[in-house]
N, C-alpha and C positions, 0 to 999 in steps of 0.2 A: 470402800470395801464393804461387802455384805457379810452376813453371817456365814461361817464355814459349813453350816449344815442346813438342810431343807427339812422342815419338820411340821407335823400336824398331829392331831389326836382324833380318835374316833370312838364311838360307843358300840361299834359293831363287835360281835363275838370274834375271837382270834381267828378261827378258821374262815369265817366270812370275810374279815378284813384282809387276810392273806390272799384269798381267792380274788377279791376285787382288785387288790393291789397288783397281782400278777396280770390280770386282764388289762388293767390300765397301762402297765408297762408294755404289754404286747401291742396295744393300740398305738403306743408311741414309738414302736419299732425296736424295743428292747427285749432281750431274752434273759432268762435266768440261767447263768452259767454255773453258779455254785450255790449251795444251800447248807447252812449250819443250824442244827437244832441245839442251841447252846444249853437249853434246859437238860436235854438228855446227856450231852457231853459232860457237863459238870456233875450231874448225878452219877454217871458211870465212873468218872475218873476220881472225884474227890468226895462223893456223897453229899454234895451241896444241892439245895433246892432253891433255884432262883426264879421259879415260876416260868410261865410260857415266855420264850425268848427265841426269835428266829432271826438269822441274818441271811439275806438274799444278795448274791453278787450279780448285778445286772449289767448288761452290755448291749449297745447298739452296734452291730457289726460294721455298718458303713462308717459311722463316726470313729469307731475304734481303729479301723484301717487307716483312715486319714490321720488320726492322732499318732499312730505308730510310725507312719512314714515321716512325721515331723519330729518325733522324740522317741528314741528307743527305750527310754526309761518309763514309758507309758504304763508298763506293768505295775508300777508302784501305786497307781490309782485306779487300775482297771482289773477286774470288773469293779464297778462302783458299788460299795456296800450300802445296803438298806437294812436297818434293824427294825424289827416289829416286836414290841413287848408290852406286857401289862403294867399299868400303874393304877391301882385301885380298880375302879369299874371301867376304865378306859384303856385303849390301846394307843401307844405312841408309835408313830412311824417317823423315822429319822434317817436321812441319807447324807452322805458326803456330797458337797457341792464341788464338782471337778473344776469349776471356773475359779475357785478360791484357793487352789493349790499354788504355792509360790512359784514352783518351777514352770507351771503353766502360764502364770501371769507375766513371766519374763519373755514370752514368745508370742507375738501378736497373732500369727497364723494359728498356733495351737490354742491360744485363748479363744479365738472365734469358734473353733471346733468344740472346745469345752463349754462355751456358752450355749451352743446348740444342745449338747448333752444335758447341761444343767436345766434348760427349758423343758426338755422331755421328762426328766426326773421330777422336776417341780410339779409339772402338770399331773403326772401319775400319782405322786405323793398327795398332792392337794385334792385329788379326786375323792379322797376319803374325808375331807373337811366336814365336820359337823354331821357325820352319818352315824 
């Protein structure tokens, strides 16, 4: 078993890191379905300041369709969440690895689809390595 998350760090400014990440996902066939500005939500709701923190819910429609046909519970892991946040002078990009979800690993056909999604997510996230 691998790590349950796909992760990298970058020294790019937050806005540039997010833009490059979005472009990398687009090149891998993923779109951003949901967006959460955690910093704003927590500031508005409880007055907390967590610093820049974004969650992007990404999905590859072709892979999602295949996965949904194999497992109706697919919505538990889709869209795949990707968090982007500050740690000191760096940004961390971390994503759920859909191939590491136990319900997925118990179904060989679904696991193959999840591995394809995992590959695209990994390439997109790691496109920011050491930048």
